[in-house]
PDB file of N, CA, C and O in Angstrom, chain B, residues numbered from 101:
ATOM      1  N   MET B 101      25.879  11.717  -9.752  1.00  0.00           N
ATOM      2  CA  MET B 101      24.878  10.769  -9.495  1.00  0.00           C
ATOM      3  C   MET B 101      24.275  10.908  -7.993  1.00  0.00           C
ATOM      4  O   MET B 101      23.088  10.677  -7.760  1.00  0.00           O
ATOM      5  N   ARG B 102      25.258  11.331  -6.936  1.00  0.00           N
ATOM      6  CA  ARG B 102      24.839  11.484  -5.510  1.00  0.00           C
ATOM      7  C   ARG B 102      24.123  12.757  -5.700  1.00  0.00           C
ATOM      8  O   ARG B 102      23.049  12.801  -5.099  1.00  0.00           O
ATOM      9  N   LEU B 103      24.394  13.657  -6.285  1.00  0.00           N
ATOM     10  CA  LEU B 103      23.327  15.052  -6.368  1.00  0.00           C
ATOM     11  C   LEU B 103      22.048  14.861  -6.736  1.00  0.00           C
ATOM     12  O   LEU B 103      21.140  15.479  -6.178  1.00  0.00           O
ATOM     13  N   GLY B 104      21.836  14.020  -7.679  1.00  0.00           N
ATOM     14  CA  GLY B 104      20.621  13.665  -8.277  1.00  0.00           C
ATOM     15  C   GLY B 104      19.627  12.864  -7.078  1.00  0.00           C
ATOM     16  O   GLY B 104      18.417  13.057  -6.956  1.00  0.00           O
ATOM     17  N   LYS B 105      20.421  11.968  -6.277  1.00  0.00           N
ATOM     18  CA  LYS B 105      19.727  11.427  -5.280  1.00  0.00           C
ATOM     19  C   LYS B 105      19.295  12.147  -3.995  1.00  0.00           C
ATOM     20  O   LYS B 105      18.300  12.012  -3.283  1.00  0.00           O
ATOM     21  N   ALA B 106      20.318  12.919  -3.931  1.00  0.00           N
ATOM     22  CA  ALA B 106      19.967  14.250  -2.679  1.00  0.00           C
ATOM     23  C   ALA B 106      18.618  15.125  -3.136  1.00  0.00           C
ATOM     24  O   ALA B 106      17.702  15.372  -2.351  1.00  0.00           O
ATOM     25  N   LEU B 107      18.644  15.526  -4.440  1.00  0.00           N
ATOM     26  CA  LEU B 107      17.780  16.370  -4.873  1.00  0.00           C
ATOM     27  C   LEU B 107      16.043  15.637  -4.869  1.00  0.00           C
ATOM     28  O   LEU B 107      14.992  16.219  -4.598  1.00  0.00           O
ATOM     29  N   ALA B 108      16.219  14.440  -5.202  1.00  0.00           N
ATOM     30  CA  ALA B 108      15.061  13.603  -5.266  1.00  0.00           C
ATOM     31  C   ALA B 108      14.458  13.430  -3.983  1.00  0.00           C
ATOM     32  O   ALA B 108      13.251  13.450  -3.742  1.00  0.00           O
ATOM     33  N   SER B 109      15.855  13.176  -2.789  1.00  0.00           N
ATOM     34  CA  SER B 109      15.101  12.841  -1.399  1.00  0.00           C
ATOM     35  C   SER B 109      14.664  14.014  -1.099  1.00  0.00           C
ATOM     36  O   SER B 109      13.524  13.970  -0.637  1.00  0.00           O
ATOM     37  N   ALA B 110      15.251  15.375  -1.197  1.00  0.00           N
ATOM     38  CA  ALA B 110      14.808  16.483  -0.923  1.00  0.00           C
ATOM     39  C   ALA B 110      13.369  16.702  -1.476  1.00  0.00           C
ATOM     40  O   ALA B 110      12.459  17.081  -0.739  1.00  0.00           O
ATOM     41  N   ALA B 111      13.201  16.455  -2.773  1.00  0.00           N
ATOM     42  CA  ALA B 111      11.733  16.787  -3.305  1.00  0.00           C
ATOM     43  C   ALA B 111      10.714  15.962  -2.465  1.00  0.00           C
ATOM     44  O   ALA B 111       9.700  16.380  -1.904  1.00  0.00           O
ATOM     45  N   VAL B 112      11.227  14.661  -2.505  1.00  0.00           N
ATOM     46  CA  VAL B 112      10.311  13.760  -1.470  1.00  0.00           C
ATOM     47  C   VAL B 112       9.671  14.287  -0.124  1.00  0.00           C
ATOM     48  O   VAL B 112       8.501  14.347   0.254  1.00  0.00           O
ATOM     49  N   ALA B 113      11.005  14.687   0.524  1.00  0.00           N
ATOM     50  CA  ALA B 113      10.713  15.161   1.772  1.00  0.00           C
ATOM     51  C   ALA B 113       9.928  16.303   1.761  1.00  0.00           C
ATOM     52  O   ALA B 113       8.984  16.249   2.548  1.00  0.00           O
ATOM     53  N   ALA B 114      10.044  17.487   1.005  1.00  0.00           N
ATOM     54  CA  ALA B 114       9.354  18.491   0.561  1.00  0.00           C
ATOM     55  C   ALA B 114       7.806  18.227   0.501  1.00  0.00           C
ATOM     56  O   ALA B 114       6.954  18.925   1.052  1.00  0.00           O
ATOM     57  N   SER B 115       7.576  17.071  -0.283  1.00  0.00           N
ATOM     58  CA  SER B 115       6.187  17.018  -0.677  1.00  0.00           C
ATOM     59  C   SER B 115       5.264  16.220   0.235  1.00  0.00           C
ATOM     60  O   SER B 115       4.034  16.163   0.241  1.00  0.00           O
ATOM     61  N   ILE B 116       6.464  15.421   1.257  1.00  0.00           N
ATOM     62  CA  ILE B 116       5.467  14.976   2.294  1.00  0.00           C
ATOM     63  C   ILE B 116       5.171  16.244   3.384  1.00  0.00           C
ATOM     64  O   ILE B 116       4.109  16.208   4.006  1.00  0.00           O
ATOM     65  N   ILE B 117       5.879  17.081   3.553  1.00  0.00           N
ATOM     66  CA  ILE B 117       5.964  18.349   4.293  1.00  0.00           C
ATOM     67  C   ILE B 117       4.597  19.078   3.972  1.00  0.00           C
ATOM     68  O   ILE B 117       3.691  19.367   4.755  1.00  0.00           O
ATOM     69  N   ALA B 118       4.709  19.335   2.368  1.00  0.00           N
ATOM     70  CA  ALA B 118       3.805  20.045   2.099  1.00  0.00           C
ATOM     71  C   ALA B 118       2.357  19.734   1.856  1.00  0.00           C
ATOM     72  O   ALA B 118       1.474  20.590   1.884  1.00  0.00           O
ATOM     73  N   ALA B 119       2.152  18.369   1.599  1.00  0.00           N
ATOM     74  CA  ALA B 119       0.856  17.981   1.590  1.00  0.00           C
ATOM     75  C   ALA B 119      -0.347  18.286   2.452  1.00  0.00           C
ATOM     76  O   ALA B 119      -1.432  18.755   2.110  1.00  0.00           O
ATOM     77  N   PRO B 120       0.173  17.839   3.902  1.00  0.00           N
ATOM     78  CA  PRO B 120      -0.768  18.025   4.932  1.00  0.00           C
ATOM     79  C   PRO B 120      -0.856  19.815   5.154  1.00  0.00           C
ATOM     80  O   PRO B 120      -1.947  20.316   5.425  1.00  0.00           O
ATOM     81  N   LEU B 121       0.160  20.525   5.035  1.00  0.00           N
ATOM     82  CA  LEU B 121      -0.228  21.843   5.055  1.00  0.00           C
ATOM     83  C   LEU B 121      -1.031  22.351   4.243  1.00  0.00           C
ATOM     84  O   LEU B 121      -1.905  23.101   4.679  1.00  0.00           O
ATOM     85  N   ALA B 122      -0.937  22.061   2.806  1.00  0.00           N
ATOM     86  CA  ALA B 122      -1.547  22.389   1.804  1.00  0.00           C
ATOM     87  C   ALA B 122      -3.123  22.145   2.244  1.00  0.00           C
ATOM     88  O   ALA B 122      -3.983  23.025   2.267  1.00  0.00           O
ATOM     89  N   ALA B 123      -3.303  20.781   2.580  1.00  0.00           N
ATOM     90  CA  ALA B 123      -4.933  20.255   2.900  1.00  0.00           C
ATOM     91  C   ALA B 123      -5.391  20.880   4.041  1.00  0.00           C
ATOM     92  O   ALA B 123      -6.617  20.870   4.152  1.00  0.00           O
ATOM     93  N   GLN B 124      -4.709  21.474   5.008  1.00  0.00           N
ATOM     94  CA  GLN B 124      -5.311  22.043   6.280  1.00  0.00           C
ATOM     95  C   GLN B 124      -5.643  23.521   5.986  1.00  0.00           C
ATOM     96  O   GLN B 124      -6.402  24.215   6.662  1.00  0.00           O
ATOM     97  N   ALA B 125      -4.794  24.006   4.600  1.00  0.00           N
ATOM     98  CA  ALA B 125      -5.004  25.547   4.425  1.00  0.00           C
ATOM     99  C   ALA B 125      -6.213  25.696   3.455  1.00  0.00           C
ATOM    100  O   ALA B 125      -6.511  26.813   3.031  1.00  0.00           O
ATOM    101  N   ALA B 126      -7.005  24.439   3.052  1.00  0.00           N
ATOM    102  CA  ALA B 126      -8.050  24.598   2.239  1.00  0.00           C
ATOM    103  C   ALA B 126      -9.258  24.957   3.058  1.00  0.00           C
ATOM    104  O   ALA B 126      -9.447  24.680   4.243  1.00  0.00           O
ATOM    105  N   PRO B 127     -10.005  25.584   2.281  1.00  0.00           N
ATOM    106  CA  PRO B 127     -11.394  26.241   3.052  1.00  0.00           C
ATOM    107  C   PRO B 127     -12.099  24.813   3.762  1.00  0.00           C
ATOM    108  O   PRO B 127     -11.766  23.671   3.444  1.00  0.00           O
ATOM    109  N   ALA B 128     -12.979  25.103   4.628  1.00  0.00           N
ATOM    110  CA  ALA B 128     -13.676  24.426   5.609  1.00  0.00           C
ATOM    111  C   ALA B 128     -14.659  23.464   4.941  1.00  0.00           C
ATOM    112  O   ALA B 128     -14.973  22.371   5.414  1.00  0.00           O
ATOM    113  N   GLU B 129     -15.124  23.990   3.770  1.00  0.00           N
ATOM    114  CA  GLU B 129     -16.011  23.198   2.836  1.00  0.00           C
ATOM    115  C   GLU B 129     -15.464  22.218   2.308  1.00  0.00           C
ATOM    116  O   GLU B 129     -16.136  21.216   2.063  1.00  0.00           O
ATOM    117  N   LEU B 130     -14.159  22.276   2.018  1.00  0.00           N
ATOM    118  CA  LEU B 130     -13.293  21.255   1.130  1.00  0.00           C
ATOM    119  C   LEU B 130     -12.653  20.212   2.008  1.00  0.00           C
ATOM    120  O   LEU B 130     -12.000  19.251   1.603  1.00  0.00           O
ATOM    121  N   ARG B 131     -12.937  20.539   3.341  1.00  0.00           N
ATOM    122  CA  ARG B 131     -12.100  19.415   4.428  1.00  0.00           C
ATOM    123  C   ARG B 131     -13.173  18.712   5.001  1.00  0.00           C
ATOM    124  O   ARG B 131     -12.764  17.982   5.903  1.00  0.00           O
ATOM    125  N   THR B 132     -14.428  18.646   4.823  1.00  0.00           N
ATOM    126  CA  THR B 132     -15.279  17.921   5.461  1.00  0.00           C
ATOM    127  C   THR B 132     -15.050  16.171   5.281  1.00  0.00           C
ATOM    128  O   THR B 132     -15.134  15.646   4.171  1.00  0.00           O
ATOM    129  N   GLY B 133     -14.828  15.579   6.224  1.00  0.00           N
ATOM    130  CA  GLY B 133     -14.808  14.109   6.171  1.00  0.00           C
ATOM    131  C   GLY B 133     -16.149  13.317   5.926  1.00  0.00           C
ATOM    132  O   GLY B 133     -17.267  13.742   6.218  1.00  0.00           O
ATOM    133  N   THR B 134     -15.890  12.205   5.396  1.00  0.00           N
ATOM    134  CA  THR B 134     -16.999  11.364   5.130  1.00  0.00           C
ATOM    135  C   THR B 134     -17.865  10.844   6.244  1.00  0.00           C
ATOM    136  O   THR B 134     -17.260  10.449   7.241  1.00  0.00           O
ATOM    137  N   GLU B 135     -18.975  10.786   6.247  1.00  0.00           N
ATOM    138  CA  GLU B 135     -19.645  10.142   7.356  1.00  0.00           C
ATOM    139  C   GLU B 135     -19.275   8.512   7.174  1.00  0.00           C
ATOM    140  O   GLU B 135     -19.010   7.960   6.106  1.00  0.00           O
ATOM    141  N   ILE B 136     -19.329   7.907   8.474  1.00  0.00           N
ATOM    142  CA  ILE B 136     -19.050   6.486   8.546  1.00  0.00           C
ATOM    143  C   ILE B 136     -20.538   5.942   9.043  1.00  0.00           C
ATOM    144  O   ILE B 136     -21.039   6.290  10.112  1.00  0.00           O
ATOM    145  N   GLU B 137     -21.046   5.209   8.282  1.00  0.00           N
ATOM    146  CA  GLU B 137     -22.149   4.642   8.422  1.00  0.00           C
ATOM    147  C   GLU B 137     -22.027   2.920   8.084  1.00  0.00           C
ATOM    148  O   GLU B 137     -21.105   2.462   7.409  1.00  0.00           O
ATOM    149  N   GLY B 138     -23.074   2.118   8.654  1.00  0.00           N
ATOM    150  CA  GLY B 138     -23.111   0.893   8.596  1.00  0.00           C
ATOM    151  C   GLY B 138     -23.147   0.544   7.209  1.00  0.00           C
ATOM    152  O   GLY B 138     -22.637  -0.535   6.906  1.00  0.00           O
ATOM    153  N   GLU B 139     -23.693   1.307   6.238  1.00  0.00           N
ATOM    154  CA  GLU B 139     -23.751   0.960   4.988  1.00  0.00           C
ATOM    155  C   GLU B 139     -22.508   1.174   4.302  1.00  0.00           C
ATOM    156  O   GLU B 139     -22.291   0.351   3.413  1.00  0.00           O
ATOM    157  N   ASN B 140     -21.580   2.112   4.486  1.00  0.00           N
ATOM    158  CA  ASN B 140     -20.247   2.366   4.185  1.00  0.00           C
ATOM    159  C   ASN B 140     -19.148   1.211   4.278  1.00  0.00           C
ATOM    160  O   ASN B 140     -18.280   0.815   3.499  1.00  0.00           O
ATOM    161  N   LEU B 141     -19.564   0.827   5.601  1.00  0.00           N
ATOM    162  CA  LEU B 141     -18.604  -0.273   5.948  1.00  0.00           C
ATOM    163  C   LEU B 141     -18.868  -1.698   5.528  1.00  0.00           C
ATOM    164  O   LEU B 141     -18.264  -2.624   6.069  1.00  0.00           O
ATOM    165  N   ARG B 142     -19.735  -1.887   4.599  1.00  0.00           N
ATOM    166  CA  ARG B 142     -20.418  -3.172   3.993  1.00  0.00           C
ATOM    167  C   ARG B 142     -19.131  -3.688   2.913  1.00  0.00           C
ATOM    168  O   ARG B 142     -18.628  -2.989   2.033  1.00  0.00           O
ATOM    169  N   GLY B 143     -18.872  -4.705   3.157  1.00  0.00           N
ATOM    170  CA  GLY B 143     -17.721  -5.314   2.083  1.00  0.00           C
ATOM    171  C   GLY B 143     -16.504  -5.124   2.381  1.00  0.00           C
ATOM    172  O   GLY B 143     -15.612  -5.019   1.539  1.00  0.00           O
ATOM    173  N   GLY B 144     -16.320  -5.050   3.780  1.00  0.00           N
ATOM    174  CA  GLY B 144     -14.984  -4.503   4.392  1.00  0.00           C
ATOM    175  C   GLY B 144     -14.113  -5.729   4.354  1.00  0.00           C
ATOM    176  O   GLY B 144     -12.900  -5.670   4.557  1.00  0.00           O
ATOM    177  N   PHE B 145     -14.736  -6.798   4.101  1.00  0.00           N
ATOM    178  CA  PHE B 145     -13.917  -8.183   4.438  1.00  0.00           C
ATOM    179  C   PHE B 145     -13.307  -8.791   3.170  1.00  0.00           C
ATOM    180  O   PHE B 145     -12.636  -9.823   3.184  1.00  0.00           O
ATOM    181  N   LEU B 146     -13.579  -8.102   2.113  1.00  0.00           N
ATOM    182  CA  LEU B 146     -12.967  -8.740   0.641  1.00  0.00           C
ATOM    183  C   LEU B 146     -11.613  -8.478   0.701  1.00  0.00           C
ATOM    184  O   LEU B 146     -10.896  -9.446   0.447  1.00  0.00           O
ATOM    185  N   ILE B 147     -11.105  -7.513   0.947  1.00  0.00           N
ATOM    186  CA  ILE B 147      -9.684  -7.276   0.552  1.00  0.00           C
ATOM    187  C   ILE B 147      -8.727  -8.460   1.557  1.00  0.00           C
ATOM    188  O   ILE B 147      -7.888  -9.260   1.142  1.00  0.00           O
ATOM    189  N   PRO B 148      -9.177  -8.244   2.951  1.00  0.00           N
ATOM    190  CA  PRO B 148      -8.389  -9.109   3.979  1.00  0.00           C
ATOM    191  C   PRO B 148      -8.752 -10.755   3.304  1.00  0.00           C
ATOM    192  O   PRO B 148      -7.743 -11.425   3.084  1.00  0.00           O
ATOM    193  N   ALA B 149      -9.581 -11.164   3.101  1.00  0.00           N
ATOM    194  CA  ALA B 149     -10.096 -12.330   2.672  1.00  0.00           C
ATOM    195  C   ALA B 149      -8.978 -12.668   1.154  1.00  0.00           C
ATOM    196  O   ALA B 149      -8.265 -13.672   1.145  1.00  0.00           O
ATOM    197  N   ILE B 150      -8.990 -11.872   0.208  1.00  0.00           N
ATOM    198  CA  ILE B 150      -8.030 -12.140  -0.751  1.00  0.00           C
ATOM    199  C   ILE B 150      -6.549 -12.082  -0.250  1.00  0.00           C
ATOM    200  O   ILE B 150      -5.650 -12.764  -0.743  1.00  0.00           O
ATOM    201  N   ALA B 151      -6.414 -11.351   0.603  1.00  0.00           N
ATOM    202  CA  ALA B 151      -4.887 -11.318   1.079  1.00  0.00           C
ATOM    203  C   ALA B 151      -4.439 -12.590   2.078  1.00  0.00           C
ATOM    204  O   ALA B 151      -3.268 -12.912   2.276  1.00  0.00           O
ATOM    205  N   ILE B 152      -5.647 -13.266   2.684  1.00  0.00           N
ATOM    206  CA  ILE B 152      -5.371 -14.352   3.463  1.00  0.00           C
ATOM    207  C   ILE B 152      -5.285 -15.453   2.206  1.00  0.00           C
ATOM    208  O   ILE B 152      -4.318 -16.212   2.271  1.00  0.00           O
ATOM    209  N   ILE B 153      -5.947 -15.579   1.374  1.00  0.00           N
ATOM    210  CA  ILE B 153      -5.794 -16.615   0.215  1.00  0.00           C
ATOM    211  C   ILE B 153      -4.665 -16.622  -0.464  1.00  0.00           C
ATOM    212  O   ILE B 153      -4.229 -17.701  -0.867  1.00  0.00           O
ATOM    213  N   ALA B 154      -3.928 -15.333  -0.735  1.00  0.00           N
ATOM    214  CA  ALA B 154      -2.887 -15.067  -1.461  1.00  0.00           C
ATOM    215  C   ALA B 154      -1.841 -15.628  -0.393  1.00  0.00           C
ATOM    216  O   ALA B 154      -0.967 -16.348  -0.875  1.00  0.00           O
ATOM    217  N   ILE B 155      -1.810 -15.471   0.589  1.00  0.00           N
ATOM    218  CA  ILE B 155      -0.620 -15.909   1.645  1.00  0.00           C
ATOM    219  C   ILE B 155      -0.788 -17.423   1.701  1.00  0.00           C
ATOM    220  O   ILE B 155       0.259 -18.061   1.815  1.00  0.00           O
ATOM    221  N   ILE B 156      -2.055 -18.179   1.632  1.00  0.00           N
ATOM    222  CA  ILE B 156      -2.142 -19.506   1.842  1.00  0.00           C
ATOM    223  C   ILE B 156      -1.527 -20.233   0.615  1.00  0.00           C
ATOM    224  O   ILE B 156      -0.834 -21.250   0.620  1.00  0.00           O
ATOM    225  N   LEU B 157      -2.044 -19.288  -0.707  1.00  0.00           N
ATOM    226  CA  LEU B 157      -1.608 -19.945  -2.051  1.00  0.00           C
ATOM    227  C   LEU B 157      -0.065 -19.856  -2.132  1.00  0.00           C
ATOM    228  O   LEU B 157       0.588 -20.723  -2.713  1.00  0.00           O
ATOM    229  N   GLY B 158       0.574 -18.640  -1.453  1.00  0.00           N
ATOM    230  CA  GLY B 158       1.950 -18.673  -1.916  1.00  0.00           C
ATOM    231  C   GLY B 158       2.634 -19.574  -0.907  1.00  0.00           C
ATOM    232  O   GLY B 158       3.574 -20.171  -1.433  1.00  0.00           O
ATOM    233  N   ILE B 159       2.483 -19.830   0.222  1.00  0.00           N
ATOM    234  CA  ILE B 159       2.839 -20.992   1.021  1.00  0.00           C
ATOM    235  C   ILE B 159       2.839 -22.114   0.517  1.00  0.00           C
ATOM    236  O   ILE B 159       3.907 -22.720   0.602  1.00  0.00           O
ATOM    237  N   LEU B 160       1.777 -22.754  -0.126  1.00  0.00           N
ATOM    238  CA  LEU B 160       1.594 -23.903  -0.451  1.00  0.00           C
ATOM    239  C   LEU B 160       2.520 -24.006  -2.040  1.00  0.00           C
ATOM    240  O   LEU B 160       3.090 -25.009  -2.469  1.00  0.00           O
ATOM    241  N   ALA B 161       2.440 -22.624  -2.705  1.00  0.00           N
ATOM    242  CA  ALA B 161       3.506 -22.863  -3.676  1.00  0.00           C
ATOM    243  C   ALA B 161       5.033 -23.014  -3.428  1.00  0.00           C
ATOM    244  O   ALA B 161       5.763 -23.649  -4.188  1.00  0.00           O
ATOM    245  N   ALA B 162       5.405 -22.460  -2.446  1.00  0.00           N
ATOM    246  CA  ALA B 162       6.720 -22.609  -1.911  1.00  0.00           C
ATOM    247  C   ALA B 162       7.069 -23.869  -1.306  1.00  0.00           C
ATOM    248  O   ALA B 162       8.230 -24.262  -1.419  1.00  0.00           O
ATOM    249  N   THR B 163       6.133 -24.624  -0.616  1.00  0.00           N
ATOM    250  CA  THR B 163       6.402 -25.805   0.139  1.00  0.00           C
ATOM    251  C   THR B 163       6.194 -27.023  -0.686  1.00  0.00           C
ATOM    252  O   THR B 163       6.713 -28.089  -0.355  1.00  0.00           O
ATOM    253  N   SER B 164       5.458 -26.906  -1.741  1.00  0.00           N
ATOM    254  CA  SER B 164       5.130 -28.053  -2.967  1.00  0.00           C
ATOM    255  C   SER B 164       6.413 -28.646  -3.191  1.00  0.00           C
ATOM    256  O   SER B 164       7.191 -27.943  -3.836  1.00  0.00           O
ATOM    257  N   GLY B 165       6.840 -29.806  -2.805  1.00  0.00           N
ATOM    258  CA  GLY B 165       7.987 -30.641  -3.420  1.00  0.00           C
ATOM    259  C   GLY B 165       7.737 -31.480  -4.409  1.00  0.00           C
ATOM    260  O   GLY B 165       7.722 -32.678  -4.124  1.00  0.00           O
ATOM    261  N   ASP B 166       7.547 -31.172  -5.447  1.00  0.00           N
ATOM    262  CA  ASP B 166       7.153 -31.914  -6.806  1.00  0.00           C
ATOM    263  C   ASP B 166       8.600 -32.746  -7.195  1.00  0.00           C
ATOM    264  O   ASP B 166       8.586 -33.734  -7.930  1.00  0.00           O
ATOM    265  N   GLY B 167       9.598 -32.302  -6.708  1.00  0.00           N
ATOM    266  CA  GLY B 167      10.796 -33.219  -7.177  1.00  0.00           C
ATOM    267  C   GLY B 167      11.291 -32.572  -8.506  1.00  0.00           C
ATOM    268  O   GLY B 167      12.260 -33.117  -9.032  1.00  0.00           O
ATOM    269  N   ASP B 168      10.857 -31.690  -9.000  1.00  0.00           N
ATOM    270  CA  ASP B 168      11.096 -30.928 -10.490  1.00  0.00           C
ATOM    271  C   ASP B 168      12.289 -30.138 -10.203  1.00  0.00           C
ATOM    272  O   ASP B 168      12.715 -29.457 -11.136  1.00  0.00           O
ATOM    273  N   ARG B 169      12.873 -30.103  -9.154  1.00  0.00           N
ATOM    274  CA  ARG B 169      14.036 -29.074  -8.894  1.00  0.00           C
ATOM    275  C   ARG B 169      15.147 -29.359  -9.891  1.00  0.00           C
ATOM    276  O   ARG B 169      15.291 -30.549 -10.171  1.00  0.00           O
ATOM    277  N   PRO B 170      15.938 -28.508 -10.463  1.00  0.00           N
ATOM    278  CA  PRO B 170      17.112 -28.985 -11.520  1.00  0.00           C
ATOM    279  C   PRO B 170      18.294 -29.234 -10.525  1.00  0.00           C
ATOM    280  O   PRO B 170      18.427 -28.590  -9.484  1.00  0.00           O
ATOM    281  N   HIS B 171      19.050 -30.122 -10.895  1.00  0.00           N
ATOM    282  CA  HIS B 171      20.107 -30.549 -10.218  1.00  0.00           C
ATOM    283  C   HIS B 171      21.222 -30.914 -11.205  1.00  0.00           C
ATOM    284  O   HIS B 171      21.082 -31.514 -12.270  1.00  0.00           O
ATOM    285  N   SER B 172      22.370 -30.440 -10.654  1.00  0.00           N
ATOM    286  CA  SER B 172      23.725 -30.861 -11.723  1.00  0.00           C
ATOM    287  C   SER B 172      23.943 -32.128 -11.712  1.00  0.00           C
ATOM    288  O   SER B 172      23.681 -32.832 -10.737  1.00  0.00           O
ATOM    289  N   PRO B 173      24.489 -32.592 -12.883  1.00  0.00           N
ATOM    290  CA  PRO B 173      24.821 -33.811 -13.299  1.00  0.00           C
ATOM    291  C   PRO B 173      26.229 -34.312 -12.455  1.00  0.00           C
ATOM    292  O   PRO B 173      26.723 -35.417 -12.678  1.00  0.00           O
TER     293      PRO B 173
END
C-alpha cells in the first residue's frame, strides 16, 4: 500500500515538473499569450459575486437557530 502512494506521489511530482518544460519547448507560435483588452475583462465580477453570496448563505444556514436540533431524551 505504501509503495502505491509513493509511486502516485512520484508520478504527480513528475507531471508538475514536466508540464512547464513541455510548454516551454513548444514552438513560439503555440506559446503566444492572449491579449488583455477592456472587452476581455468584462464580466469579471460574476464569480466573486457568486462566491460572496454563497459565503453569506452558508453563514446564515450555519447560524440559523430554529430549535430543530435533535436532543436525547
